[in-house]
N, C-alpha and C positions, 0 to 999 in steps of 0.2 A: 395116665397110661397104663396099660396092661405089655409088663415087659419093658425091657431096652430096647429103645430106637438106636441100633448100631450101622452108621453107613457115614461114607467120606464126604457124602453132601447130602445137606437136607433144607429144606425148603420151608421156612417157617409161613403159615398162611393161617387166615383168621376161617375158625369153622364156628360157623354160627354166630355166638359172642365170644368165644373163647380162641386163645391161639394154640394151635398145636404142630408140631414137626413131624413131615412125611419126607421119606425116604424117595430120590429119584429110582425109577424101576427100571426093566428089562425090555425084552422085545416080545415077549411071549404075546400072541395072539388066539382068542376066541376065534370060534364060528363064527362069520359073518350076519350081520341084523338082515340086510337084504343085497340081493345081485343089482337091484337097479342102478340106473347111472346117477339119479335125483334122489344121493340119502343125504344132501346138505341140506336142512331146515332153513327157510324162509320166513322172514313175517313185511306184510304187508306194509309199504311206504308210510311214513308219519303223514299225516294232515295236521300244518300248524292250525289254531284258531284263535283268532283276534281276539278271543276273551279270555280272563283269568279262570281257574278251576271253581271259585265259587262265584263269577257273575252273574250264576242263577239261580243263586242259591240267598233265596230273599228272604224264607222264613226263619222268625227266629225260635227253635224251639224251646231252649232254655240257658240259663248262665251260671254260673258259679263264681264267685269272686275268691280269688288267690292272690297272695303275694307274689311279687315278681320271683322271690326266692325260691317259694315253693315250687317243687316241680309236679309236672301231669305226663301221664303216658296215656295214649291210647292203643287199646288192644282189640282183638276182637271178643273176648270178655267184657270189655266197658272200660271204661277211663281211672285209669290207676292215678290217684293224688297222694303226696305224701305232704301230711299234715306236719310240718316242722315242730307247730309252736305245742301239738297236741302229744307229739310221738307216736303218730297213728297210721296206717295205710289204709285208704279208704277208694273203695270200689263204687265209681257210678253206672247206673244205666245209660249208655249213649245216647240211647232213642230220647229218656225222660229225663235224665239229670237227677233220680231219685237215687239213694243211697241201695247201694245192695247189701254191702257187708263192711264190718271197721273192725282193725285188729291193732293193737299195738307193735310195736317194732322197736328192736334195741338195735341203739349205735349208727352210723352212719351209714346213709345208703350209698354203695357201690355201683349197683346196675342191677336191673328190671329185665324179667325174662318171662316167654311167653310161650306157653305150652298145653297141653290137653289131660284132661283128668276124666276117662272114661268117656271120650268122644266132645266132654263139655270145654269149651274153651274157657283156658285160667291163665292167671299170669302170678307170677311171683318175685319179691323184692330181696335183695340180697345185702346184707351186711355184713362184715365181718365177724359179727356174734351172732348170726340169726338168718336163716332164711323163712322168709312168709308166705307164704301161698294162699290166696283169693280164688273162689271161680264164678263163674256169670251166676251158677244158683246157688249162691251166698255160702258155701265152703268155706272154710279157713282150717288153717293148719301153720302151725310155725315149728322148726326145728333148731334147737341151737348146734352151733359148729364148734369144732375145734379150731387150735389156731393151725395156719395155713392149709384149711380147707375151703375150696372156692365150689360155687354152682354154676353151672352153667347149660342150656337149653338149644345145643345143636338138633336134638331131636324134637318129639313132641312129649320127652318126660326128662323133667330136671334131671340131670346128673350133676352130683357129688364128686368130687376126684380130692382126694388128700397130696400130702405133700409127696409122699413115697409112691404118688403114680396109681395105687388103687382108687377103684370106681365104685358107686352104689348110687341106687336109682332112687328117688325121694318121692313117693306115693301117699296121697290124703290118704287117711284111714291108717295108714301103716306108722305105728309110733315111731320106730326106729330106721333109719334109713336100710334099703334092702341091698344087701351084698350083691354084687354084679361078678361070675364066674364065668371069667371068659380064660382064651390060651395066649400064656401068657407069650408068644411067640409073634399075637400077631398085637394090632393097635386099635386099643378102645376109642371109637371116632364120635358115638353119638346112642341114645335110646331111645326106641320109638315103644313099641309095643314089646321090641326086644332088643337087645343089646347088639349092636350094631359093629363089627369089628371088621379090620381091611388086612387083607394079606399084604404085607410088603412086597412091591417088585413086582406081583403079578396080578389079573385084572380079576379077581376073587373078594368077595366078601362073607362072613361069617355071621350069622343072625342066629342069637342065642336066647334062651329064654331068660327071662328075669324073674321071675316068679317058676314056683311048683305047679300052680293052679293049674286043674283040667282045662280049663281054657287057653291058657298060653298055647301060644305058636311054638312046632316042634323046633330044635334046631336043625340047621341049614345051611350048607356053604355052597354059595351061588357062585357061578361063573358069570361075569360082565360080557357081553357079544361086541364082537367087533362091528363097530360101523359099517364097514364094507372091506371087500375082498384088500390083502395087503395093508391093512392097519395094524400097527404095533404099538400096545400099552404102554405107557411112560408114567405117570403116576397118579395115584388119588388126590382127587383135591375137596372134598366134601362129600358127606355119607349123615343121612338123617334127613326126618318129614316125608319120611316113604320115600327116597331117590338116591343116588348117587350121581356126583359129578366127578370127572376123571378127563384126563388128558392122553390123546393119543396121536401118534406120526402118520401120516397119508401121504407117500409119495414127496418126501420129507417139509411137507408143512403138519402143523400143529393144531389138533381140533380138539374143542371141548366136547365133550360127550356125555347125554345126561340117561341112567340108567332107571327102570323103577325096581325099587324093592318090595312092593308089596303084592299086585297082582303079576302073575307070570315074572315073579322075580330076575332080573340080569335082560331083562328086554329095552331094546335101546328107546327112547321116547325122541331124543332131537340129539342133534349135531351140527356143531356150529365150527366157522374159522375162530381161532382163541385170537385170543389181542396178543401183542408183543409182550406181557408181561400176565400170564395166565393165572387167576387167584381162586381163591374158594370163593362159594359165593354166600349173599347176604339172604338169610330170612328175612321178609318186610313184614311189618306189623300187620296181624289181622293173619298172617300165614296162608295167602295166598298167590305170593309172587316169591320167587328167591332170583334177586340179579348178581350179576357178575359183569365187570367190562361194560360193553354198551349191550347186553343182553338182558331180556328178562322171561323169566318161566315161570308156567303156570306149578303151583304145587299140588294140585289137583290130579291134570294131566301128565306133568313132565313136557310139555310141548313150549316150543318158543313161543314167546306171544308180543313181543314187542324188539327192536334192534333201534337204538338210536344212532345215526350217519356220523355226527360230530360231539358227542358226550358220552360222559359215564354215568351209569346210574348208580345211585349210592344206598339206594335202601327203594321202601315201597312202603304204600301206606293203604289197605285193601288192594281193588283193584288198581290202584295209580303208583305207575311207577317214577320213582322220583331222580332226576337227570339234574346234574349239576355242571355248570359250564361258565367259566372267568364269574365267577362270584354270585351267578342269579341262577335259581332255581325253578324247576319246571317240573309238569306232572306229565305222562302219557298214556291215558285211558282209553283203551277199546283203539289204539290206533290212532287217537288224535291228539294231539301236544298243548296242553295248556300252560300258560305263566302262570306265576303264583303274585296275587296281590296279597292276600291276608296271608299272616303267617300258618298254616294248615300243619298242623299236629296230627290229623286222625281223617281217614276219608273211608266211611263202612261201606261194604257193599249194596247197601239201602240208598247209596248218595247221601248220607248225613256227613258234613264236613264239620270237624269239629278245629275251631280257631282259639289262636289265643292272642288275646289285644295287648296294647304296648302297657297296661297296668296292670297284668297277671290274670285279667280276666280270662275264663273259659268262655268260649259261647260254641253253642251248636246249631249249625243253620243246615236249613234242609230246601232242595232244588226239585225243579221239574225233571 
């Protein structure tokens, strides 16, 4: 993080795939987004389905044999398979099963991330020694890492953080990490096309260019609109993937508010009643949805797409928000809740379901 976080009380939250500490804010409020009474977003009631998510997926497109120990991850870029025996990262086309790219990886895999490279879906594998990136178009690159360096992707560009809190962007085509130059008094939360920093205790974010290219967006500082009259800003929760999530107070109640950071930055796109323990959202695989508590939001529009009445969303696969309750998993797609029969590990916008069979085999299924 850029600068020291000096505050009496901090809330440790998960930002994307990483953990970040954000201070509690004050009660400054910006201009309200709307004077309408119905400023709280609503989602259609869920329709329970009597079928599983994959019941209608009767056509097997392809299979890929894996050991049960070899992990596989579905992303918008394709399906990432870690070939432990060969020590390689393999990216498969989710529609055909064809190999897109294969690249060696050194060290034990710690986690995988998803991002964009010039609007092309991409994925990255982080080990203690390397960060390996592959794209849907077959591009690849790896960077050697120093001890203590960590790579996360809470935004659309991978962000490298050193033990000292310095941040850099990992950009395919750039041999070395691109150092970011933020305000040391602010907190670096994510990198999209710009470095996104939040101003502690204030409803403001700074958007700073990562490179000096003429196509880079200009530096700006954006005020987050209040969701309604009398709203008081409490704290930032998440930034990245074109949006901000923050916590506000209105008439003694707490609300989660989503703001756009792209078109008309600072504009409110959704506001909902906060759960008892408000947390950062998780960006789902496929980068279509972000979920927190009982809510799922579109990352294209920032609007509320689903609210679960009695479960928590723990992730998403493409357009399917994943809910877990009492040990069972279900998926909400287009307002309908489906139970899970096969172990679903991916679900594309084209309704291709990727499942993992008990013997480790990956299978891609197509449905109506």
